[in-house]
N, CA, C and O atoms as CSV, one atom per row, in Angstrom:
chain,resi,resn,atom,element,x,y,z
A,1,MET,N,N,6.076,-6.764,-16.104
A,1,MET,CA,C,6.120,-6.323,-14.723
A,1,MET,C,C,7.512,-6.575,-14.156
A,1,MET,O,O,8.226,-7.475,-14.597
A,2,LYS,N,N,7.880,-5.767,-13.177
A,2,LYS,CA,C,9.146,-5.944,-12.476
A,2,LYS,C,C,8.901,-6.655,-11.164
A,2,LYS,O,O,7.790,-6.639,-10.635
A,3,ILE,N,N,9.934,-7.273,-10.646
A,3,ILE,CA,C,9.849,-7.972,-9.369
A,3,ILE,C,C,10.312,-7.041,-8.265
A,3,ILE,O,O,11.346,-6.384,-8.389
A,4,VAL,N,N,9.542,-6.985,-7.182
A,4,VAL,CA,C,9.886,-6.185,-6.004
A,4,VAL,C,C,9.909,-7.139,-4.821
A,4,VAL,O,O,9.010,-7.967,-4.670
A,5,THR,N,N,10.916,-7.028,-3.996
A,5,THR,CA,C,11.000,-7.889,-2.819
A,5,THR,C,C,11.011,-7.037,-1.561
A,5,THR,O,O,11.444,-5.885,-1.580
A,6,PHE,N,N,10.528,-7.616,-0.463
A,6,PHE,CA,C,10.577,-6.944,0.827
A,6,PHE,C,C,10.557,-7.997,1.924
A,6,PHE,O,O,10.157,-9.138,1.695
A,7,LYS,N,N,10.984,-7.612,3.094
A,7,LYS,CA,C,10.989,-8.509,4.235
A,7,LYS,C,C,9.673,-8.376,4.986
A,7,LYS,O,O,9.138,-7.277,5.132
A,8,ALA,N,N,9.154,-9.510,5.463
A,8,ALA,CA,C,7.912,-9.512,6.229
A,8,ALA,C,C,8.013,-10.596,7.295
A,8,ALA,O,O,8.683,-11.611,7.109
A,9,SER,N,N,7.341,-10.362,8.407
A,9,SER,CA,C,7.348,-11.350,9.490
A,9,SER,C,C,6.561,-12.583,9.065
A,9,SER,O,O,5.722,-12.525,8.166
A,10,GLU,N,N,6.842,-13.685,9.721
A,10,GLU,CA,C,6.114,-14.931,9.444
A,10,GLU,C,C,4.614,-14.734,9.687
A,10,GLU,O,O,3.782,-15.239,8.934
A,11,ASP,N,N,4.286,-13.996,10.744
A,11,ASP,CA,C,2.868,-13.742,11.053
A,11,ASP,C,C,2.182,-12.987,9.924
A,11,ASP,O,O,1.066,-13.327,9.533
A,12,LEU,N,N,2.845,-11.965,9.402
A,12,LEU,CA,C,2.261,-11.189,8.312
A,12,LEU,C,C,2.089,-12.058,7.073
A,12,LEU,O,O,1.063,-11.975,6.398
A,13,ILE,N,N,3.077,-12.886,6.768
A,13,ILE,CA,C,2.990,-13.754,5.596
A,13,ILE,C,C,1.831,-14.743,5.748
A,13,ILE,O,O,1.086,-14.977,4.796
A,14,ARG,N,N,1.681,-15.319,6.933
A,14,ARG,CA,C,0.560,-16.239,7.164
A,14,ARG,C,C,-0.780,-15.531,6.970
A,14,ARG,O,O,-1.698,-16.077,6.358
A,15,GLU,N,N,-0.881,-14.314,7.497
A,15,GLU,CA,C,-2.123,-13.553,7.356
A,15,GLU,C,C,-2.387,-13.199,5.892
A,15,GLU,O,O,-3.521,-13.299,5.423
A,16,MET,N,N,-1.341,-12.784,5.169
A,16,MET,CA,C,-1.499,-12.479,3.748
A,16,MET,C,C,-1.964,-13.716,2.992
A,16,MET,O,O,-2.859,-13.625,2.152
A,17,ASP,N,N,-1.373,-14.859,3.278
A,17,ASP,CA,C,-1.757,-16.096,2.597
A,17,ASP,C,C,-3.202,-16.478,2.915
A,17,ASP,O,O,-3.930,-16.943,2.039
A,18,ARG,N,N,-3.615,-16.283,4.164
A,18,ARG,CA,C,-4.991,-16.598,4.553
A,18,ARG,C,C,-5.977,-15.715,3.793
A,18,ARG,O,O,-6.958,-16.210,3.237
A,19,VAL,N,N,-5.717,-14.411,3.771
A,19,VAL,CA,C,-6.619,-13.482,3.090
A,19,VAL,C,C,-6.601,-13.728,1.576
A,19,VAL,O,O,-7.647,-13.691,0.928
A,20,ALA,N,N,-5.423,-13.976,1.021
A,20,ALA,CA,C,-5.331,-14.257,-0.416
A,20,ALA,C,C,-6.162,-15.489,-0.773
A,20,ALA,O,O,-6.856,-15.502,-1.789
A,21,ALA,N,N,-6.086,-16.515,0.061
A,21,ALA,CA,C,-6.875,-17.725,-0.192
A,21,ALA,C,C,-8.369,-17.423,-0.112
A,21,ALA,O,O,-9.144,-17.908,-0.936
A,22,GLU,N,N,-8.773,-16.630,0.867
A,22,GLU,CA,C,-10.186,-16.262,0.995
A,22,GLU,C,C,-10.685,-15.525,-0.243
A,22,GLU,O,O,-11.815,-15.728,-0.687
A,23,LEU,N,N,-9.830,-14.668,-0.791
A,23,LEU,CA,C,-10.205,-13.878,-1.964
A,23,LEU,C,C,-10.000,-14.636,-3.274
A,23,LEU,O,O,-10.488,-14.214,-4.323
A,24,GLY,N,N,-9.279,-15.754,-3.211
A,24,GLY,CA,C,-9.008,-16.523,-4.418
A,24,GLY,C,C,-7.993,-15.874,-5.331
A,24,GLY,O,O,-8.077,-15.997,-6.553
A,25,VAL,N,N,-7.022,-15.172,-4.733
A,25,VAL,CA,C,-5.967,-14.513,-5.507
A,25,VAL,C,C,-4.609,-14.976,-4.996
A,25,VAL,O,O,-4.514,-15.603,-3.941
A,26,THR,N,N,-3.573,-14.664,-5.743
A,26,THR,CA,C,-2.219,-14.995,-5.295
A,26,THR,C,C,-1.750,-13.982,-4.257
A,26,THR,O,O,-2.318,-12.899,-4.122
A,27,ARG,N,N,-0.718,-14.351,-3.540
A,27,ARG,CA,C,-0.127,-13.422,-2.576
A,27,ARG,C,C,0.346,-12.158,-3.295
A,27,ARG,O,O,0.147,-11.051,-2.795
A,28,SER,N,N,0.967,-12.315,-4.458
A,28,SER,CA,C,1.443,-11.151,-5.216
A,28,SER,C,C,0.306,-10.217,-5.585
A,28,SER,O,O,0.437,-8.997,-5.485
A,29,HIS,N,N,-0.815,-10.795,-6.014
A,29,HIS,CA,C,-1.964,-9.967,-6.382
A,29,HIS,C,C,-2.509,-9.231,-5.156
A,29,HIS,O,O,-2.863,-8.055,-5.240
A,30,LEU,N,N,-2.574,-9.921,-4.030
A,30,LEU,CA,C,-3.035,-9.293,-2.791
A,30,LEU,C,C,-2.149,-8.103,-2.429
A,30,LEU,O,O,-2.648,-7.044,-2.048
A,31,ILE,N,N,-0.844,-8.278,-2.548
A,31,ILE,CA,C,0.094,-7.193,-2.223
A,31,ILE,C,C,-0.097,-6.030,-3.179
A,31,ILE,O,O,-0.102,-4.875,-2.751
A,32,ARG,N,N,-0.256,-6.315,-4.482
A,32,ARG,CA,C,-0.493,-5.232,-5.446
A,32,ARG,C,C,-1.767,-4.473,-5.111
A,32,ARG,O,O,-1.793,-3.243,-5.154
A,33,MET,N,N,-2.835,-5.215,-4.773
A,33,MET,CA,C,-4.097,-4.569,-4.412
A,33,MET,C,C,-3.908,-3.671,-3.190
A,33,MET,O,O,-4.420,-2.552,-3.151
A,34,ALA,N,N,-3.173,-4.164,-2.195
A,34,ALA,CA,C,-2.973,-3.392,-0.967
A,34,ALA,C,C,-2.166,-2.124,-1.235
A,34,ALA,O,O,-2.499,-1.056,-0.721
A,35,VAL,N,N,-1.112,-2.236,-2.033
A,35,VAL,CA,C,-0.276,-1.064,-2.335
A,35,VAL,C,C,-1.075,-0.058,-3.160
A,35,VAL,O,O,-1.005,1.145,-2.906
A,36,GLN,N,N,-1.825,-0.534,-4.134
A,36,GLN,CA,C,-2.634,0.378,-4.948
A,36,GLN,C,C,-3.664,1.105,-4.092
A,36,GLN,O,O,-3.879,2.305,-4.262
A,37,ARG,N,N,-4.299,0.384,-3.173
A,37,ARG,CA,C,-5.289,1.020,-2.291
A,37,ARG,C,C,-4.622,2.056,-1.398
A,37,ARG,O,O,-5.146,3.156,-1.223
A,38,PHE,N,N,-3.473,1.715,-0.836
A,38,PHE,CA,C,-2.760,2.660,0.021
A,38,PHE,C,C,-2.414,3.929,-0.759
A,38,PHE,O,O,-2.627,5.039,-0.270
A,39,MET,N,N,-1.881,3.764,-1.971
A,39,MET,CA,C,-1.478,4.935,-2.757
A,39,MET,C,C,-2.687,5.783,-3.126
A,39,MET,O,O,-2.609,7.011,-3.088
A,40,ARG,N,N,-3.815,5.144,-3.486
A,40,ARG,CA,C,-5.030,5.890,-3.824
A,40,ARG,C,C,-5.517,6.689,-2.620
A,40,ARG,O,O,-5.847,7.867,-2.752
A,41,GLU,N,N,-5.566,6.053,-1.437
A,41,GLU,CA,C,-6.022,6.749,-0.234
A,41,GLU,C,C,-5.045,7.849,0.171
A,41,GLU,O,O,-5.466,8.908,0.635
A,42,TYR,N,N,-3.766,7.612,0.002
A,42,TYR,CA,C,-2.763,8.626,0.330
A,42,TYR,C,C,-2.927,9.843,-0.573
A,42,TYR,O,O,-2.897,10.981,-0.106
A,43,ARG,N,N,-3.102,9.594,-1.874
A,43,ARG,CA,C,-3.282,10.714,-2.817
A,43,ARG,C,C,-4.538,11.504,-2.479
A,43,ARG,O,O,-4.532,12.733,-2.555
A,44,GLU,N,N,-5.607,10.822,-2.111
A,44,GLU,CA,C,-6.854,11.511,-1.770
A,44,GLU,C,C,-6.670,12.412,-0.554
A,44,GLU,O,O,-7.287,13.474,-0.474
A,45,GLN,N,N,-5.837,12.004,0.385
A,45,GLN,CA,C,-5.590,12.813,1.576
A,45,GLN,C,C,-4.662,13.971,1.270
A,45,GLN,O,O,-4.797,15.038,1.869
A,46,GLU,N,N,-3.718,13.790,0.350
A,46,GLU,CA,C,-2.712,14.810,0.075
A,46,GLU,C,C,-3.180,15.869,-0.898
A,46,GLU,O,O,-2.707,17.003,-0.817
A,47,GLU,N,N,-4.078,15.563,-1.808
A,47,GLU,CA,C,-4.498,16.532,-2.815
A,47,GLU,C,C,-5.008,17.842,-2.229
A,47,GLU,O,O,-4.597,18.905,-2.694
A,48,PRO,N,N,-5.892,17.810,-1.222
A,48,PRO,CA,C,-6.352,19.100,-0.664
A,48,PRO,C,C,-5.193,19.932,-0.104
A,48,PRO,O,O,-5.209,21.158,-0.204
A,49,TYR,N,N,-4.193,19.273,0.482
A,49,TYR,CA,C,-3.047,19.980,1.034
A,49,TYR,C,C,-2.270,20.671,-0.070
A,49,TYR,O,O,-1.896,21.837,0.059
A,50,ILE,N,N,-2.029,19.951,-1.154
A,50,ILE,CA,C,-1.257,20.518,-2.254
A,50,ILE,C,C,-2.005,21.701,-2.864
A,50,ILE,O,O,-1.407,22.743,-3.127
A,51,ARG,N,N,-3.316,21.544,-3.089
A,51,ARG,CA,C,-4.100,22.634,-3.677
A,51,ARG,C,C,-4.141,23.851,-2.766
A,51,ARG,O,O,-4.040,24.981,-3.244
A,52,SER,N,N,-4.287,23.641,-1.461
A,52,SER,CA,C,-4.443,24.765,-0.550
A,52,SER,C,C,-3.147,25.536,-0.336
A,52,SER,O,O,-3.178,26.739,-0.079
A,53,THR,N,N,-2.000,24.849,-0.440
A,53,THR,CA,C,-0.728,25.520,-0.202
A,53,THR,C,C,-0.047,25.944,-1.487
A,53,THR,O,O,0.846,26.791,-1.471
A,54,GLY,N,N,-0.464,25.355,-2.609
A,54,GLY,CA,C,0.182,25.670,-3.873
A,54,GLY,C,C,1.557,25.059,-4.005
A,54,GLY,O,O,2.302,25.402,-4.923
A,55,ARG,N,N,1.903,24.166,-3.111
A,55,ARG,CA,C,3.226,23.542,-3.191
A,55,ARG,C,C,3.289,22.589,-4.377
A,55,ARG,O,O,2.301,21.945,-4.729
A,56,ASP,N,N,4.459,22.513,-4.982
A,56,ASP,CA,C,4.618,21.591,-6.099
A,56,ASP,C,C,5.278,20.284,-5.661
A,56,ASP,O,O,5.524,19.406,-6.487
A,57,ARG,N,N,5.561,20.154,-4.378
A,57,ARG,CA,C,6.148,18.929,-3.858
A,57,ARG,C,C,5.271,18.376,-2.757
A,57,ARG,O,O,4.592,19.117,-2.047
A,58,VAL,N,N,5.296,17.053,-2.627
A,58,VAL,CA,C,4.546,16.393,-1.577
A,58,VAL,C,C,5.521,15.998,-0.478
A,58,VAL,O,O,6.570,15.418,-0.759
A,59,ILE,N,N,5.189,16.305,0.760
A,59,ILE,CA,C,5.999,15.891,1.892
A,59,ILE,C,C,5.663,14.429,2.172
A,59,ILE,O,O,4.503,14.085,2.400
A,60,VAL,N,N,6.667,13.583,2.154
A,60,VAL,CA,C,6.437,12.153,2.366
A,60,VAL,C,C,6.452,11.883,3.860
A,60,VAL,O,O,7.362,12.300,4.576
A,61,LYS,N,N,5.414,11.170,4.320
A,61,LYS,CA,C,5.304,10.822,5.719
A,61,LYS,C,C,5.535,9.334,5.884
A,61,LYS,O,O,5.224,8.556,4.982
A,62,THR,N,N,6.071,8.932,7.013
A,62,THR,CA,C,6.195,7.533,7.321
A,62,THR,C,C,4.876,7.071,7.904
A,62,THR,O,O,4.346,7.674,8.837
A,63,VAL,N,N,4.348,5.985,7.337
A,63,VAL,CA,C,3.067,5.464,7.785
A,63,VAL,C,C,3.273,4.032,8.253
A,63,VAL,O,O,3.826,3.215,7.516
A,64,TYR,N,N,2.841,3.721,9.453
A,64,TYR,CA,C,2.938,2.362,9.975
A,64,TYR,C,C,1.643,1.639,9.705
A,64,TYR,O,O,0.570,2.087,10.110
A,65,ILE,N,N,1.745,0.507,9.014
A,65,ILE,CA,C,0.572,-0.318,8.758
A,65,ILE,C,C,0.774,-1.624,9.510
A,65,ILE,O,O,1.619,-2.433,9.125
A,66,PRO,N,N,0.003,-1.845,10.589
A,66,PRO,CA,C,0.196,-3.057,11.390
A,66,PRO,C,C,-0.132,-4.307,10.607
A,66,PRO,O,O,-0.022,-5.413,11.136
């Protein structure tokens, strides 16, 4: 696996640590689960658009996750 870094607020880190502890996983595992879920849900929303328009490219949208 490769290492990926990003900046996060102290509040977000505390919340991630709390949820990770509740689930019994590491912070890294929690982040991987969250990114995988986001990508799966994003693909599910985009597939009908791609099929209906016949476009071979996906328009990337900025998504805010509080």
